[in-house]
MIFIMAR-605278 format. One record per residue (C-alpha): residue in one letter; chain; x, y, z. Coordinates in nm, 4 decimals. Layout:
r = A; c = A; X = X; Y = Y; Z = Z
...
END
This chain:
r = M; c = A; X = -3.3628; Y = -7.9148; Z = 4.4419
r = K; c = A; X = -3.3111; Y = -7.5288; Z = 4.3998
r = L; c = A; X = -3.0050; Y = -7.3394; Z = 4.2839
r = D; c = A; X = -2.8276; Y = -7.0764; Z = 4.4640
r = L; c = A; X = -2.5412; Y = -6.8600; Z = 4.4292
r = L; c = A; X = -2.2424; Y = -6.8292; Z = 4.6713
r = Y; c = A; X = -2.0026; Y = -6.5000; Z = 4.6328
r = E; c = A; X = -1.7021; Y = -6.4411; Z = 4.7807
r = F; c = A; X = -1.6233; Y = -6.0963; Z = 4.5702
r = Q; c = A; X = -1.2717; Y = -6.2399; Z = 4.4709
r = P; c = A; X = -1.0779; Y = -5.9505; Z = 4.3019
r = K; c = A; X = -0.9187; Y = -6.0524; Z = 3.9608
r = I; c = A; X = -0.5605; Y = -5.9571; Z = 3.9863
r = G; c = A; X = -0.3568; Y = -6.1104; Z = 3.7103
r = P; c = A; X = 0.0281; Y = -6.0455; Z = 3.6236
r = S; c = A; X = -0.0235; Y = -5.7545; Z = 3.4260
r = A; c = A; X = -0.2052; Y = -5.5499; Z = 3.7051
r = E; c = A; X = -0.1393; Y = -5.2209; Z = 3.8201
r = P; c = A; X = 0.1243; Y = -5.1856; Z = 4.1294
r = F; c = A; X = -0.0499; Y = -5.2163; Z = 4.4836
r = P; c = A; X = -0.2569; Y = -5.0317; Z = 4.6131
r = L; c = A; X = -0.4218; Y = -4.9067; Z = 4.2765
r = G; c = A; X = -0.4473; Y = -5.2609; Z = 4.0961
r = Q; c = A; X = -0.6071; Y = -5.4228; Z = 4.4091
r = K; c = A; X = -0.8504; Y = -5.1176; Z = 4.4738
r = R; c = A; X = -0.9717; Y = -5.1114; Z = 4.1025
r = A; c = A; X = -0.9835; Y = -5.4855; Z = 4.1255
r = E; c = A; X = -1.2075; Y = -5.5082; Z = 4.4148
r = Q; c = A; X = -1.4381; Y = -5.2095; Z = 4.2587
r = Q; c = A; X = -1.4657; Y = -5.4463; Z = 3.9320
r = T; c = A; X = -1.5769; Y = -5.7686; Z = 4.1144
r = Y; c = A; X = -1.8144; Y = -5.5516; Z = 4.3528
r = A; c = A; X = -1.9695; Y = -5.4117; Z = 4.0334
r = E; c = A; X = -1.9853; Y = -5.7215; Z = 3.8418
r = A; c = A; X = -2.1382; Y = -5.9281; Z = 4.1454
r = L; c = A; X = -2.3920; Y = -5.7083; Z = 4.1959
r = E; c = A; X = -2.4809; Y = -5.7136; Z = 3.8147
r = E; c = A; X = -2.4851; Y = -6.0942; Z = 3.8051
r = I; c = A; X = -2.6809; Y = -6.1225; Z = 4.1383
r = K; c = A; X = -2.9820; Y = -5.8739; Z = 4.0099
r = F; c = A; X = -2.9676; Y = -6.0774; Z = 3.6811
r = A; c = A; X = -2.9875; Y = -6.4229; Z = 3.8887
r = D; c = A; X = -3.2919; Y = -6.2591; Z = 4.0607
r = R; c = A; X = -3.4878; Y = -6.2408; Z = 3.7427
r = L; c = A; X = -3.3667; Y = -6.5729; Z = 3.6456
r = G; c = A; X = -3.5274; Y = -6.7523; Z = 3.9287
r = F; c = A; X = -3.2321; Y = -6.8379; Z = 4.1466
r = Q; c = A; X = -3.3457; Y = -6.9621; Z = 4.5131
r = T; c = A; X = -3.0524; Y = -6.7569; Z = 4.7460
r = A; c = A; X = -2.7645; Y = -6.5322; Z = 4.6761
r = W; c = A; X = -2.5066; Y = -6.6636; Z = 4.9537
r = V; c = A; X = -2.2426; Y = -6.3876; Z = 5.0622
r = V; c = A; X = -1.9424; Y = -6.4783; Z = 5.2820
r = E; c = A; X = -1.7724; Y = -6.3036; Z = 5.5627
r = H; c = A; X = -1.3848; Y = -6.3497; Z = 5.5052
r = H; c = A; X = -1.1182; Y = -6.1338; Z = 5.6121
r = F; c = A; X = -0.7624; Y = -6.0954; Z = 5.5273
r = R; c = A; X = -0.8072; Y = -6.3405; Z = 5.2222
r = K; c = A; X = -0.5354; Y = -6.2087; Z = 4.9748
r = G; c = A; X = -0.6672; Y = -6.2776; Z = 4.6443
r = R; c = A; X = -0.9648; Y = -6.4766; Z = 4.7142
r = S; c = A; X = -1.1986; Y = -6.2581; Z = 4.8997
r = A; c = A; X = -1.2821; Y = -5.8961; Z = 4.9496
r = S; c = A; X = -1.6067; Y = -5.9579; Z = 5.1672
r = P; c = A; X = -1.5339; Y = -5.8769; Z = 5.5279
r = S; c = A; X = -1.9108; Y = -5.6903; Z = 5.5420
r = N; c = A; X = -2.1771; Y = -5.9204; Z = 5.4218
r = E; c = A; X = -2.4485; Y = -5.7485; Z = 5.6109
r = T; c = A; X = -2.3389; Y = -5.4239; Z = 5.3881
r = I; c = A; X = -2.3754; Y = -5.6339; Z = 5.0605
r = L; c = A; X = -2.6821; Y = -5.7984; Z = 5.1382
r = G; c = A; X = -2.8351; Y = -5.4694; Z = 5.2732
r = A; c = A; X = -2.7778; Y = -5.3115; Z = 4.9228
r = L; c = A; X = -2.9051; Y = -5.6123; Z = 4.7527
r = S; c = A; X = -3.2061; Y = -5.5994; Z = 4.9632
r = Q; c = A; X = -3.3087; Y = -5.2861; Z = 4.7893
r = A; c = A; X = -3.1806; Y = -5.4056; Z = 4.4135
r = T; c = A; X = -3.3624; Y = -5.7565; Z = 4.4086
r = E; c = A; X = -3.7062; Y = -5.8651; Z = 4.4623
r = N; c = A; X = -3.7287; Y = -6.2395; Z = 4.4921
r = I; c = A; X = -3.4078; Y = -6.3760; Z = 4.5542
r = R; c = A; X = -3.3268; Y = -6.4704; Z = 4.9363
r = L; c = A; X = -3.0253; Y = -6.3421; Z = 5.0808
r = G; c = A; X = -2.7659; Y = -6.5571; Z = 5.2554
r = F; c = A; X = -2.5211; Y = -6.4792; Z = 5.5360
r = G; c = A; X = -2.2731; Y = -6.7465; Z = 5.4409
r = V; c = A; X = -2.1761; Y = -6.7353; Z = 5.7356
r = V; c = A; X = -2.1485; Y = -6.4682; Z = 6.0293
r = L; c = A; X = -1.8392; Y = -6.5514; Z = 6.2095
r = L; c = A; X = -1.9903; Y = -6.6062; Z = 6.5419
r = P; c = A; X = -1.7325; Y = -6.6591; Z = 6.8251
r = S; c = A; X = -1.7636; Y = -6.2929; Z = 7.0364
r = G; c = A; X = -1.3987; Y = -6.2186; Z = 6.9459
r = F; c = A; X = -1.5278; Y = -6.1188; Z = 6.5947
r = Q; c = A; X = -1.8008; Y = -5.8762; Z = 6.7005
r = H; c = A; X = -2.0431; Y = -5.8950; Z = 6.9862
r = P; c = A; X = -2.3270; Y = -6.1004; Z = 6.9240
r = V; c = A; X = -2.5861; Y = -5.8191; Z = 7.0125
r = R; c = A; X = -2.4330; Y = -5.6596; Z = 6.6622
r = V; c = A; X = -2.5081; Y = -5.9725; Z = 6.4828
r = A; c = A; X = -2.8492; Y = -5.9701; Z = 6.5869
r = E; c = A; X = -2.8991; Y = -5.5828; Z = 6.4940
r = K; c = A; X = -2.7284; Y = -5.6620; Z = 6.1571
r = V; c = A; X = -2.9037; Y = -5.9511; Z = 6.0504
r = A; c = A; X = -3.2349; Y = -5.8353; Z = 6.1725
r = T; c = A; X = -3.2158; Y = -5.4959; Z = 5.9649
r = V; c = A; X = -3.1134; Y = -5.6877; Z = 5.6324
r = D; c = A; X = -3.4468; Y = -5.8909; Z = 5.7202
r = V; c = A; X = -3.6469; Y = -5.6013; Z = 5.7731
r = L; c = A; X = -3.5311; Y = -5.4354; Z = 5.4442
r = S; c = A; X = -3.5739; Y = -5.7233; Z = 5.2351
r = G; c = A; X = -3.9236; Y = -5.8026; Z = 5.3525
r = G; c = A; X = -3.8274; Y = -6.1373; Z = 5.5312
r = R; c = A; X = -3.5725; Y = -6.2990; Z = 5.2617
r = V; c = A; X = -3.2759; Y = -6.3534; Z = 5.5110
r = E; c = A; X = -3.1260; Y = -6.6914; Z = 5.5492
r = W; c = A; X = -2.8868; Y = -6.6700; Z = 5.8615
r = G; c = A; X = -2.5637; Y = -6.9003; Z = 5.8207
r = S; c = A; X = -2.3115; Y = -6.8905; Z = 6.1100
r = G; c = A; X = -1.9609; Y = -7.0382; Z = 6.1689
r = R; c = A; X = -1.6439; Y = -7.0383; Z = 6.3641
r = S; c = A; X = -1.3737; Y = -6.9634; Z = 6.0782
r = T; c = A; X = -1.0131; Y = -7.0729; Z = 6.0827
r = P; c = A; X = -0.7099; Y = -6.9610; Z = 6.2562
r = N; c = A; X = -0.6198; Y = -6.6993; Z = 5.9940
r = E; c = A; X = -0.9097; Y = -6.4831; Z = 6.1132
r = Q; c = A; X = -0.9345; Y = -6.6271; Z = 6.4839
r = L; c = A; X = -0.6147; Y = -6.5404; Z = 6.5886
r = A; c = A; X = -0.6202; Y = -6.1721; Z = 6.4518
r = F; c = A; X = -0.9422; Y = -6.1355; Z = 6.6476
r = N; c = A; X = -0.8075; Y = -6.2910; Z = 6.9804
r = V; c = A; X = -1.0457; Y = -6.5827; Z = 6.9213
r = P; c = A; X = -0.8972; Y = -6.9278; Z = 7.0244
r = A; c = A; X = -0.8020; Y = -7.1301; Z = 6.7428
r = D; c = A; X = -0.9265; Y = -7.4741; Z = 6.9164
r = D; c = A; X = -1.2339; Y = -7.6166; Z = 7.0431
r = R; c = A; X = -1.2947; Y = -7.3352; Z = 7.2770
r = S; c = A; X = -1.3992; Y = -7.1451; Z = 6.9808
r = R; c = A; X = -1.7163; Y = -7.3827; Z = 6.9570
r = D; c = A; X = -1.8392; Y = -7.3055; Z = 7.2918
r = M; c = A; X = -1.8032; Y = -6.9419; Z = 7.1983
r = W; c = A; X = -2.0043; Y = -7.0121; Z = 6.8818
r = R; c = A; X = -2.2645; Y = -7.1544; Z = 7.0695
r = E; c = A; X = -2.3089; Y = -6.8944; Z = 7.3347
r = A; c = A; X = -2.3081; Y = -6.6270; Z = 7.1000
r = F; c = A; X = -2.5727; Y = -6.8111; Z = 6.8537
r = E; c = A; X = -2.8067; Y = -6.8533; Z = 7.1684
r = F; c = A; X = -2.7373; Y = -6.4729; Z = 7.2633
r = V; c = A; X = -2.8728; Y = -6.3749; Z = 6.9179
r = I; c = A; X = -3.1833; Y = -6.6099; Z = 6.9081
r = A; c = A; X = -3.2643; Y = -6.4712; Z = 7.2624
r = A; c = A; X = -3.2146; Y = -6.1002; Z = 7.1204
r = W; c = A; X = -3.4700; Y = -6.1691; Z = 6.8693
r = T; c = A; X = -3.7410; Y = -6.3257; Z = 7.0793
r = N; c = A; X = -3.7121; Y = -6.1542; Z = 7.4103
r = E; c = A; X = -3.8540; Y = -5.8213; Z = 7.4959
r = K; c = A; X = -3.5290; Y = -5.7284; Z = 7.6806
r = L; c = A; X = -3.2321; Y = -5.9199; Z = 7.7294
r = K; c = A; X = -2.9538; Y = -5.9354; Z = 8.0144
r = W; c = A; X = -2.6484; Y = -6.1667; Z = 7.9800
r = K; c = A; X = -2.3729; Y = -6.2562; Z = 8.2125
r = S; c = A; X = -2.0945; Y = -6.5107; Z = 8.1425
r = E; c = A; X = -1.7032; Y = -6.5368; Z = 8.1383
r = T; c = A; X = -1.7179; Y = -6.4359; Z = 7.7891
r = I; c = A; X = -2.0302; Y = -6.2119; Z = 7.7368
r = D; c = A; X = -2.1361; Y = -5.9332; Z = 8.0013
r = F; c = A; X = -2.4358; Y = -5.7492; Z = 7.8573
r = P; c = A; X = -2.6689; Y = -5.5246; Z = 8.0727
r = E; c = A; X = -3.0357; Y = -5.5336; Z = 8.0348
r = R; c = A; X = -3.1245; Y = -5.3631; Z = 7.7003
r = F; c = A; X = -3.3895; Y = -5.3312; Z = 7.4696
r = I; c = A; X = -3.2730; Y = -5.4613; Z = 7.1427
r = T; c = A; X = -3.4030; Y = -5.3337; Z = 6.7840
r = P; c = A; X = -3.5227; Y = -5.3875; Z = 6.4965
r = R; c = A; X = -3.6708; Y = -5.7457; Z = 6.5426
r = P; c = A; X = -3.6421; Y = -5.9739; Z = 6.2323
r = F; c = A; X = -3.9281; Y = -5.9420; Z = 5.9863
r = Q; c = A; X = -3.9632; Y = -6.3531; Z = 5.9728
r = D; c = A; X = -4.1137; Y = -6.5050; Z = 6.2594
r = P; c = A; X = -3.9832; Y = -6.6275; Z = 6.4868
r = H; c = A; X = -3.6667; Y = -6.5328; Z = 6.3303
r = P; c = A; X = -3.4592; Y = -6.6151; Z = 5.9982
r = P; c = A; X = -3.3832; Y = -6.9837; Z = 5.9295
r = A; c = A; X = -3.0632; Y = -7.0917; Z = 6.0737
r = W; c = A; X = -2.7676; Y = -7.2787; Z = 5.9099
r = L; c = A; X = -2.4329; Y = -7.3911; Z = 6.0486
r = A; c = A; X = -2.1343; Y = -7.4484; Z = 5.8112
r = A; c = A; X = -1.9772; Y = -7.7697; Z = 5.8270
r = A; c = A; X = -1.6548; Y = -7.9414; Z = 5.7014
r = S; c = A; X = -1.6556; Y = -8.2468; Z = 5.8852
r = S; c = A; X = -1.8811; Y = -8.5480; Z = 5.9861
r = Q; c = A; X = -1.8837; Y = -8.4416; Z = 6.3466
r = S; c = A; X = -2.0107; Y = -8.0789; Z = 6.2890
r = A; c = A; X = -2.2769; Y = -8.2129; Z = 6.0269
r = Y; c = A; X = -2.4149; Y = -8.4311; Z = 6.2899
r = N; c = A; X = -2.3939; Y = -8.1645; Z = 6.5259
r = A; c = A; X = -2.6025; Y = -7.9321; Z = 6.2918
r = G; c = A; X = -2.8579; Y = -8.1810; Z = 6.2516
r = K; c = A; X = -2.8892; Y = -8.2436; Z = 6.6124
r = L; c = A; X = -2.9100; Y = -7.8946; Z = 6.7001
r = G; c = A; X = -3.1775; Y = -7.8477; Z = 6.4478
r = L; c = A; X = -2.9854; Y = -7.6267; Z = 6.1974
r = G; c = A; X = -2.9616; Y = -7.6331; Z = 5.8384
r = L; c = A; X = -2.6167; Y = -7.7754; Z = 5.6980
r = L; c = A; X = -2.3845; Y = -7.6000; Z = 5.4620
r = S; c = A; X = -2.1363; Y = -7.8116; Z = 5.3192
r = F; c = A; X = -1.8978; Y = -7.8353; Z = 5.0379
r = A; c = A; X = -1.8039; Y = -8.0658; Z = 4.7481
r = L; c = A; X = -1.4851; Y = -7.8996; Z = 4.6409
r = M; c = A; X = -1.2569; Y = -8.1803; Z = 4.7627
r = Q; c = A; X = -1.5039; Y = -8.4693; Z = 4.7980
r = P; c = A; X = -1.6915; Y = -8.6802; Z = 4.5396
r = V; c = A; X = -2.0659; Y = -8.6788; Z = 4.5700
r = E; c = A; X = -2.0793; Y = -8.9995; Z = 4.7124
r = K; c = A; X = -1.8716; Y = -8.8945; Z = 5.0040
r = M; c = A; X = -2.0999; Y = -8.5916; Z = 5.0386
r = A; c = A; X = -2.4095; Y = -8.8371; Z = 5.0518
r = E; c = A; X = -2.2291; Y = -9.0041; Z = 5.3430
r = Q; c = A; X = -2.1887; Y = -8.6790; Z = 5.5192
r = I; c = A; X = -2.5604; Y = -8.5918; Z = 5.4930
r = A; c = A; X = -2.6592; Y = -8.9207; Z = 5.6056
r = V; c = A; X = -2.4565; Y = -8.8489; Z = 5.9255
r = Y; c = A; X = -2.6412; Y = -8.4826; Z = 5.9086
r = R; c = A; X = -2.9760; Y = -8.6775; Z = 5.8807
r = A; c = A; X = -2.8729; Y = -8.9073; Z = 6.1793
r = G; c = A; X = -2.8366; Y = -8.6186; Z = 6.3941
r = Q; c = A; X = -3.1488; Y = -8.4516; Z = 6.3020
r = A; c = A; X = -3.3280; Y = -8.8074; Z = 6.4361
r = E; c = A; X = -3.1755; Y = -8.7257; Z = 6.7567
r = C; c = A; X = -3.2694; Y = -8.3533; Z = 6.7743
r = V; c = A; X = -3.4713; Y = -8.3154; Z = 7.1305
r = E; c = A; X = -3.3781; Y = -7.9340; Z = 7.2036
r = P; c = A; X = -3.3297; Y = -7.7434; Z = 6.8851
r = L; c = A; X = -3.1037; Y = -7.4593; Z = 6.9272
r = P; c = A; X = -3.2933; Y = -7.2244; Z = 6.7356
r = R; c = A; X = -3.6760; Y = -7.1537; Z = 6.7666
r = A; c = A; X = -3.7718; Y = -7.2835; Z = 6.4171
r = T; c = A; X = -3.5742; Y = -7.5680; Z = 6.2797
r = N; c = A; X = -3.4163; Y = -7.6001; Z = 5.9589
r = D; c = A; X = -3.3668; Y = -7.9450; Z = 5.7796
r = R; c = A; X = -3.2314; Y = -7.8332; Z = 5.4424
r = V; c = A; X = -2.9149; Y = -7.9229; Z = 5.3020
r = G; c = A; X = -2.6946; Y = -7.6503; Z = 5.1184
r = A; c = A; X = -2.3781; Y = -7.7458; Z = 4.9286
r = Y; c = A; X = -2.1411; Y = -7.5405; Z = 4.7226
r = T; c = A; X = -1.9030; Y = -7.6262; Z = 4.4360
r = L; c = A; X = -1.7546; Y = -7.4466; Z = 4.1270
r = V; c = A; X = -2.0395; Y = -7.4111; Z = 3.8671
r = H; c = A; X = -1.9935; Y = -7.2796; Z = 3.5060
r = C; c = A; X = -2.2502; Y = -7.3698; Z = 3.2143
r = T; c = A; X = -2.1488; Y = -7.2838; Z = 2.8618
r = D; c = A; X = -2.2757; Y = -7.2953; Z = 2.5018
r = D; c = A; X = -1.9316; Y = -7.4358; Z = 2.3724
r = P; c = A; X = -1.6502; Y = -7.6085; Z = 2.6240
r = E; c = A; X = -1.4108; Y = -7.5582; Z = 2.3423
r = E; c = A; X = -1.4618; Y = -7.2102; Z = 2.3761
r = A; c = A; X = -1.4807; Y = -7.2036; Z = 2.7687
r = A; c = A; X = -1.1175; Y = -7.3722; Z = 2.7460
r = R; c = A; X = -0.9786; Y = -7.0611; Z = 2.5311
r = Y; c = A; X = -1.1466; Y = -6.7945; Z = 2.7443
r = G; c = A; X = -0.9436; Y = -6.9285; Z = 3.0562
r = L; c = A; X = -1.2170; Y = -7.1513; Z = 3.2158
r = W; c = A; X = -0.9671; Y = -7.4686; Z = 3.3367
r = D; c = A; X = -0.6824; Y = -7.2041; Z = 3.4132
r = S; c = A; X = -0.9593; Y = -7.0344; Z = 3.6552
r = V; c = A; X = -1.0406; Y = -7.3609; Z = 3.8001
r = K; c = A; X = -0.6664; Y = -7.4702; Z = 3.8748
r = W; c = A; X = -0.6044; Y = -7.1340; Z = 4.0018
r = W; c = A; X = -0.9095; Y = -7.1484; Z = 4.2405
r = Y; c = A; X = -0.7967; Y = -7.5271; Z = 4.3832
r = Q; c = A; X = -0.4333; Y = -7.3969; Z = 4.4242
r = N; c = A; X = -0.5445; Y = -7.1110; Z = 4.6305
r = L; c = A; X = -0.7331; Y = -7.3061; Z = 4.8268
r = A; c = A; X = -0.4557; Y = -7.5619; Z = 4.8900
r = E; c = A; X = -0.2046; Y = -7.2958; Z = 4.9985
r = F; c = A; X = -0.4470; Y = -7.1426; Z = 5.2176
r = T; c = A; X = -0.5537; Y = -7.4735; Z = 5.3805
r = L; c = A; X = -0.1846; Y = -7.5710; Z = 5.4538
r = E; c = A; X = -0.0563; Y = -7.2525; Z = 5.5509
r = W; c = A; X = -0.3568; Y = -7.1582; Z = 5.8157
r = E; c = A; X = -0.6531; Y = -7.4470; Z = 5.8514
r = L; c = A; X = -0.3604; Y = -7.7383; Z = 5.8988
r = A; c = A; X = -0.0842; Y = -7.5104; Z = 6.0475
r = H; c = A; X = -0.1155; Y = -7.6874; Z = 6.4114
r = L; c = A; X = -0.0554; Y = -8.0115; Z = 6.2582
r = P; c = A; X = 0.3133; Y = -8.1777; Z = 6.2092
r = E; c = A; X = 0.4381; Y = -8.1825; Z = 5.8296
r = E; c = A; X = 0.3978; Y = -8.5825; Z = 5.8394
r = E; c = A; X = 0.0227; Y = -8.5940; Z = 5.9649
r = K; c = A; X = -0.0420; Y = -8.3312; Z = 5.7112
r = E; c = A; X = 0.0965; Y = -8.5494; Z = 5.4186
r = Q; c = A; X = -0.0983; Y = -8.8431; Z = 5.5563
r = A; c = A; X = -0.4246; Y = -8.6847; Z = 5.6172
r = F; c = A; X = -0.4424; Y = -8.4699; Z = 5.2838
r = P; c = A; X = -0.1808; Y = -8.6122; Z = 5.0624
r = L; c = A; X = -0.3409; Y = -8.4246; Z = 4.7560
r = L; c = A; X = -0.2888; Y = -8.0573; Z = 4.9126
r = R; c = A; X = 0.0535; Y = -8.0008; Z = 4.8156
r = P; c = A; X = 0.0606; Y = -8.1342; Z = 4.4709
r = T; c = A; X = -0.2271; Y = -7.9099; Z = 4.4375
r = M; c = A; X = -0.0599; Y = -7.6255; Z = 4.5627
r = R; c = A; X = 0.2367; Y = -7.6855; Z = 4.3186
r = G; c = A; X = -0.0536; Y = -7.6634; Z = 3.9998
r = E; c = A; X = -0.0331; Y = -8.0370; Z = 3.9923
r = I; c = A; X = -0.4087; Y = -8.0748; Z = 3.9772
r = D; c = A; X = -0.6149; Y = -8.3677; Z = 3.8017
r = L; c = A; X = -0.9136; Y = -8.1764; Z = 3.6224
r = A; c = A; X = -1.0314; Y = -8.4890; Z = 3.4954
r = K; c = A; X = -1.0911; Y = -8.6234; Z = 3.8323
r = Y; c = A; X = -1.2516; Y = -8.3228; Z = 3.9734
r = T; c = A; X = -1.5331; Y = -8.3452; Z = 3.6778
r = E; c = A; X = -1.5782; Y = -8.7015; Z = 3.6542
r = Q; c = A; X = -1.6485; Y = -8.7332; Z = 4.0358
r = D; c = A; X = -1.8524; Y = -8.4162; Z = 3.9844
r = M; c = A; X = -1.6412; Y = -8.2147; Z = 4.2683
r = I; c = A; X = -1.7196; Y = -7.9636; Z = 4.0310
r = I; c = A; X = -2.0091; Y = -7.8821; Z = 3.7670
r = V; c = A; X = -1.8733; Y = -7.7673; Z = 3.4254
r = G; c = A; X = -2.0221; Y = -7.8138; Z = 3.0869
r = T; c = A; X = -2.3213; Y = -7.7596; Z = 2.8424
r = P; c = A; X = -2.6740; Y = -7.7181; Z = 2.9965
r = E; c = A; X = -2.7232; Y = -8.0706; Z = 2.9506
r = E; c = A; X = -2.4138; Y = -8.1932; Z = 3.1221
r = C; c = A; X = -2.4728; Y = -7.9483; Z = 3.4262
r = L; c = A; X = -2.8085; Y = -8.0749; Z = 3.4645
r = E; c = A; X = -2.7110; Y = -8.4330; Z = 3.4565
r = K; c = A; X = -2.4305; Y = -8.3425; Z = 3.7172
r = I; c = A; X = -2.6716; Y = -8.1432; Z = 3.9409
r = L; c = A; X = -2.8986; Y = -8.4425; Z = 3.9448
r = R; c = A; X = -2.6466; Y = -8.6304; Z = 4.1205
r = Y; c = A; X = -2.6556; Y = -8.3794; Z = 4.3969
r = E; c = A; X = -2.9994; Y = -8.4036; Z = 4.4362
r = Q; c = A; X = -2.9624; Y = -8.7757; Z = 4.4573
r = A; c = A; X = -2.7046; Y = -8.7327; Z = 4.7310
r = G; c = A; X = -2.9451; Y = -8.5492; Z = 4.9203
r = V; c = A; X = -2.8846; Y = -8.2015; Z = 4.8683
r = D; c = A; X = -3.1702; Y = -7.9267; Z = 4.8649
r = Q; c = A; X = -3.0126; Y = -7.6282; Z = 4.7344
r = L; c = A; X = -2.6888; Y = -7.6042; Z = 4.5446
r = L; c = A; X = -2.4821; Y = -7.2963; Z = 4.5963
r = C; c = A; X = -2.3081; Y = -7.2365; Z = 4.2486
r = Y; c = A; X = -1.9898; Y = -7.0637; Z = 4.2801
r = T; c = A; X = -1.9852; Y = -6.8971; Z = 3.9412
r = Q; c = A; X = -1.7404; Y = -6.5762; Z = 3.9602
r = F; c = A; X = -1.4066; Y = -6.7447; Z = 4.0250
r = G; c = A; X = -1.0552; Y = -6.7068; Z = 3.8781
r = S; c = A; X = -1.0261; Y = -6.4883; Z = 3.5759
r = L; c = A; X = -1.3447; Y = -6.5952; Z = 3.4176
r = P; c = A; X = -1.4790; Y = -6.2841; Z = 3.2072
r = H; c = A; X = -1.8197; Y = -6.1189; Z = 3.3543
r = E; c = A; X = -1.9883; Y = -6.1546; Z = 3.0105
r = K; c = A; X = -1.9054; Y = -6.5329; Z = 3.0568
r = V; c = A; X = -2.0638; Y = -6.5703; Z = 3.3999
r = M; c = A; X = -2.3321; Y = -6.3858; Z = 3.2735
r = R; c = A; X = -2.3966; Y = -6.6443; Z = 3.0068
r = S; c = A; X = -2.3544; Y = -6.9013; Z = 3.2271
r = L; c = A; X = -2.6290; Y = -6.7765; Z = 3.4823
r = E; c = A; X = -2.8849; Y = -6.7465; Z = 3.1727
r = L; c = A; X = -2.8104; Y = -7.0889; Z = 3.0739
r = L; c = A; X = -2.8480; Y = -7.2139; Z = 3.4183
r = G; c = A; X = -3.1933; Y = -6.9946; Z = 3.4743
r = T; c = A; X = -3.3475; Y = -7.0826; Z = 3.1282
r = R; c = A; X = -3.2365; Y = -7.4564; Z = 3.0565
r = V; c = A; X = -3.1324; Y = -7.6011; Z = 3.4011
r = I; c = A; X = -3.3787; Y = -7.4325; Z = 3.6447
r = P; c = A; X = -3.6942; Y = -7.5135; Z = 3.4477
r = E; c = A; X = -3.5879; Y = -7.8795; Z = 3.4576
r = L; c = A; X = -3.5430; Y = -7.8899; Z = 3.8186
r = E; c = A; X = -3.8732; Y = -7.6936; Z = 3.8953
r = R; c = A; X = -4.0465; Y = -8.0042; Z = 3.6869
r = R; c = A; X = -3.8986; Y = -8.2360; Z = 3.9244
r = G; c = A; X = -4.0554; Y = -8.0789; Z = 4.2281
r = H; c = A; X = -3.8854; Y = -8.0618; Z = 4.5901
r = R; c = A; X = -3.8600; Y = -8.2371; Z = 4.8925
r = V; c = A; X = -3.8991; Y = -7.9158; Z = 5.0955
r = D; c = A; X = -4.1939; Y = -7.7265; Z = 5.0402
r = Y; c = A; X = -4.0771; Y = -7.3847; Z = 4.9505
r = E; c = A; X = -4.4076; Y = -7.1911; Z = 4.9312
r = A; c = A; X = -4.5353; Y = -7.2956; Z = 5.2697
r = L; c = A; X = -4.1713; Y = -7.1594; Z = 5.4053
r = F; c = A; X = -4.1289; Y = -6.8547; Z = 5.2266
r = G; c = A; X = -4.4945; Y = -6.7659; Z = 5.1083
r = G; c = A; X = -4.3673; Y = -6.8425; Z = 4.7453
r = S; c = A; X = -4.0444; Y = -6.6713; Z = 4.7077
END
């Protein structure tokens, strides 16, 4: 298994923050400065990939609408760590797919071929603002845009005519550094999406934030079943890796971590996630159906969060290096190839995030390296 990082660029705005917009602006600037320092440090420590989200309008949770800009900056500030689009929103209402092809390829050229390209469809909060259908029609729009990007990267010229994309013949530049293109991934929140990712020849980006590792193992099994039926992969180069993300914090002293707000940060993060899920992702469901399908969401939104359950079932990874390694190995056993460590969450102090990265890099990553890997990363990336 490899350790990755996932960044949403979450502004730290507490009850004593300055009034809007000054408090918001300073919090955004702070999280950018801290995140860039953390990722440059992780590059030296041997983390595999730094993934950066594309989110819009996420109050309190994310100030990262332009991940190609962030990753472009990181391409010049780092040397080895791979740079993940986690993800690009593909339905053509968000942006014309030719712009996706241009932006992702540019970062791949600037980084010397270090890009991982994840894509997804988003949620109604973003879809409705960009006139993207908040239903299954967005799946077809995602697929067409994906096919457009691959065609733009692998053909000398491209012309496209459909109900949603009308593009005259043009020469598109630059071409990706990697041949034939960066590894492609799909963000999947359901078993059906996981199966589709496998059947289409895409890597799987999943999450453990609301499910025990055993449930994740079941979803990975579904993904592998989809792979077994992959006859016509969507990308030119298939990707069979599984990435999963969760909150991760490694500490020398768990009691000290509690004093500097670790568990308050975990609670805040889960409460914010529940609020967003109920307001946007499940807005189309009747109240009774919401309660039946996701009974923990409303208690979580009220701050009634069973932290013991999350830690005991390894939905989050918190503890000493030895404890973190033990939990991480359960993800490896479940079939995860790359664990996306979400380390910059809540109100965790920057220096404590840096120490967490240091402990993971010096005490956990060497142990994982000694175990070897299912995936031959050296063959894939020339040793990066």
